[in-house]
Structure formats: C-alpha cells, structure tokens
C-alpha positions in Angstrom: -19.1 -10.5 -12.4 -16.6 -12.4 -10.5 -13.8 -9.9 -9.1 -10.2 -11.4 -9.0 -6.9 -9.8 -7.1 -5.1 -7.7 -9.7 -1.9 -6.0 -9.5 -3.5 -3.8 -12.0 -3.7 -0.6 -10.2 -6.3 1.9 -11.7 -5.5 6.3 -11.2 -8.0 8.9 -11.7 -7.4 13.1 -12.5 -7.0 14.4 -8.8 -10.1 17.0 -9.5 -7.8 20.0 -7.1 -4.2 19.4 -8.4 -3.5 23.2 -7.0 -4.1 22.4 -3.8 -1.8 20.0 -1.7 -4.2 17.8 0.6 -3.4 14.5 2.5 -5.5 11.5 1.4 -5.3 8.4 4.0 -6.4 5.2 3.1 -6.0 2.4 5.5 -7.5 -1.4 5.8 -7.6 -3.9 8.7 -7.5 -6.8 6.3 -4.5 -6.4 4.5 -3.0 -10.6 4.2 0.3 -12.0 3.2 1.9 -15.2 3.5 5.0 -15.6 5.6 7.4 -16.6 3.5 9.1 -18.7 6.3 6.2 -20.8 7.3 2.9 -20.2 4.7 1.3 -19.2 7.3 -1.2 -15.6 6.7 0.3 -12.9 7.9 -2.3 -9.9 9.0 -1.9 -6.7 9.1 -3.2 -2.9 9.0 -2.3 -1.3 6.3 -2.3 2.4 5.8 -1.4 4.8 3.0 -0.8 8.7 3.8 -0.1 10.8 0.3 -0.4 14.5 -1.2 -1.3 13.9 -5.2 0.1 15.7 -7.9 -1.7 15.0 -11.3 -3.3 11.6 -10.2 -5.1 9.9 -7.7 -5.7 6.1 -7.0 -9.0 4.3 -7.7 -9.9 2.5 -4.2 -11.5 -0.5 -6.2 -8.1 -1.4 -8.2 -6.3 -0.5 -4.6 -8.2 -3.1 -2.7 -7.8 -5.9 -5.5 -4.3 -4.6 -5.7 -3.9 -5.4 -1.6 -5.6 -8.6 -2.3 -3.1 -10.4 -4.9 -0.7 -10.6 -1.7 -2.6 -13.1 0.2 -1.1 -15.8 -1.5 2.3 -14.7 -1.8 5.3 -15.1 0.2 6.7 -11.6 1.3 8.8 -10.5 4.2 6.9 -7.5 6.2 9.7 -4.8 5.3 9.3 -6.1 1.3 5.8 -5.9 1.0 5.8 -2.1 2.8 8.7 -1.1 0.1 6.8 -2.4 -3.0 4.1 -1.4 -2.1 5.1 2.2 -1.6 7.3 1.7 -5.2 4.6 0.9 -6.9 2.6 3.7 -5.6 5.2 6.1 -6.3 5.8 4.8 -9.6 2.3 5.1 -10.8 1.0 8.2 -9.0 4.4 10.5 -8.9 2.9 12.3 -5.5 4.3 15.3 -3.7 4.5 12.7 -0.5 3.7 9.4 0.3 4.3 7.1 3.4 3.0 3.6 3.8 2.7 2.0 6.9 2.3 -1.8 7.7 1.3 -2.5 11.7 1.7 -6.5 11.6 -0.7 -8.5 14.2 1.7 -10.0 17.1 3.5 -13.2 16.0 5.9 -15.1 18.3 5.3 -12.1 21.2 6.9 -9.5 18.5 4.7 -7.2 16.9 6.5 -5.5 13.2 5.6 -2.3 12.1 7.4 -0.8 8.8 7.3 2.5 7.1 8.3 3.8 4.0 8.3 7.2 3.1 9.1 9.2 -0.4 9.0 12.8 -1.0 9.6 14.6 -4.7 11.2 17.4 -2.6 14.1 14.3 -2.3 14.6 13.2 -5.7 
C-alpha cells in the first residue's frame, strides 16, 4: 500500500474530555519550498494543544506535513495555515504551532501562532 501526502486531517474522540491536559507533537522532518528560490526550507515543527472533544490522528498529521514538501510557502504563512487548519478541525481549548526554520543566509526564523478558545 502506497502512502501519499494529503491535506486530509483525521481525528479521534478525546478519551478524557473532562480533563484539561496538553498534547505536544513535534517533528524535525518538516519541509516546504521557498517561494522565492524553489529550494527546500527545513524546520522543526511543534504543536501544543489542549484538546476539547477531539484529538488529531498522528498518521494523518504526518501526511499533512508531508504535503507541504512540494508547495512554495513563506515560513509565516505555513505556520499560520497549520494553526488555522488544526483549530478548524479540533476546536481545541488552546493550540500553539511553532516553526523553527533552519538557518539560511545566516538568519534563523522562528514563527509561532496561537489560538485560545477563551479569546473568541
């Protein structure tokens, strides 16, 4: 069975919806293409969230991250799109996405986007 990149994120029911707890997921294998040069940008991507009723399924998240490998996107856009997609999918109590992009031209970029249900 071949596994292909996909923007289709999947969920499962939170096994402990009455407790607020934090889930942290990270990967050091995130890659997107620089829209200016077409060269790959590598990043450590971290997601921290406090689930409400749903949790993100990890294999679908891996394939979702993989789908960015062939897309040109600025660091700021990628992190905010991931945040928006996960908030729409999960409606969490809290979510933060951090993208720590490798140094290019002597400059390191760290982009963070947050969402809090309390701020709605």
